[in-house]
N, C-alpha and C positions, 0 to 999 in steps of 0.2 A: 504493500499499500503505500502511496506517495501523497505527502501532505504539504501544502504551502500555507502560508500565512502572511497577513498584511496587519499593520496597526495604524491607528489613528487617534486623535484625541479631541477631547471637547471640554468646555467649561459650561456648568450650570447649578442650578439651585433646585432645591427641593425640600419637602418636609414629609416626614412619615408620621400617619395616624395610627399607629400600633399601640394597642392597649398595654402589651407585654414590654413595648420599647421605652428607654429612658424619656424622661420629659425634654430634654433637648433636642430629640428627633424631631418633635412636634413644631419647633421653631424652624422658619425657613433659613436655610444655609445652603452655602455653595462648597463644590468640590472641582478638582481636576479630575477628570476620568480619562483613561487609556483603555481602548478596546482593540483586542486582537481577533480577526476573523480568520478560519482555516477552511481549506476546503482540499478534500481528500478523492483519490480516484486510484483505481487497483493499477492501472497503467497509464503512461502519457498518452494524449492524443496523437495524431499524425503529425503534428508539429513538434512533438517531444514534450508538451506541456501538460499539467494538469489542468491549469487555467492561466491565461496571462496574469501575472502579478500585477503589472499596471493597471488592468482592468479591474482586478479585485480591490487594490488600493483606492483607485477611483470611486468604485460603489462604496465602500466602506465610509470614505470621506462624504460623499453625496448624502448618505444615510445619516452620520452624524452631525451634518450641518444643520439637520432639522431640530436637533437637540443643543446646538451651541448657543451658549448666552440665553437659554430659556429657563423657565421654571417647569421643570420636567412634569409636576402635577397638572399642568395647563395642556398637556399635549394628550390628545385622544389614545387610549390604551396604556397610558402612563399614570393614572389617576393616583396608583400605589407605586411610585417609582423605587421599588426596592431593586438590587442587583440583578436578582432573578427575573423580575418583570421587565426591566430593561433589555436583557438578554433576549428574552422572548419576543420583544417589540423588534429588535434588530433582526432577529431571525425571519420574522415574518415580512420584513421590509426586503431582506436579502431574497427569499423565497419568490417574493412578488416580482423580482427581477431577474428571475430565472437562475439563481444561485441557492444551491442548498448547502449551508455550512456544516462542516463535519464536527467543528469544534469552535466556541465563542468564549473570550475571557473578556473580563471587566475588571478594570483595577484603579484604586485611588493611592497612587504612589506615596503621597505624603503621609497617609496613613497606614501604608503597607497592609492594605486590605484588598482582596480580590475574589472573584467567584468565577467558575468554570462551567460551561454548559456543553454537554456533548449530546446533541440531538439524537434520537433512536433512529 
């Protein structure tokens, strides 16, 4: 299996209305996010690629531009903008563009926090 990856970043704010979460989650606050999207294929295509890396990076940047400098809670589908829901949202956007990710990662580097999603 071959897997390629591209990364891009965005800045956004959000709040989490979770009963179990700490009180400071409920206040609007911002983060720097880094997302890595991977695509896998058993064999390279006739050009020798899993996918054009430039096209993968361009797609990821286009998707993340919708999130950049936004309040994530205001974006349809991200009313509860947890790591998990952000990754599911990105997956749906990638699939709508005809690209099925094999792995998605989101990270808040300054907090050393990340989540990984491996679609079935």
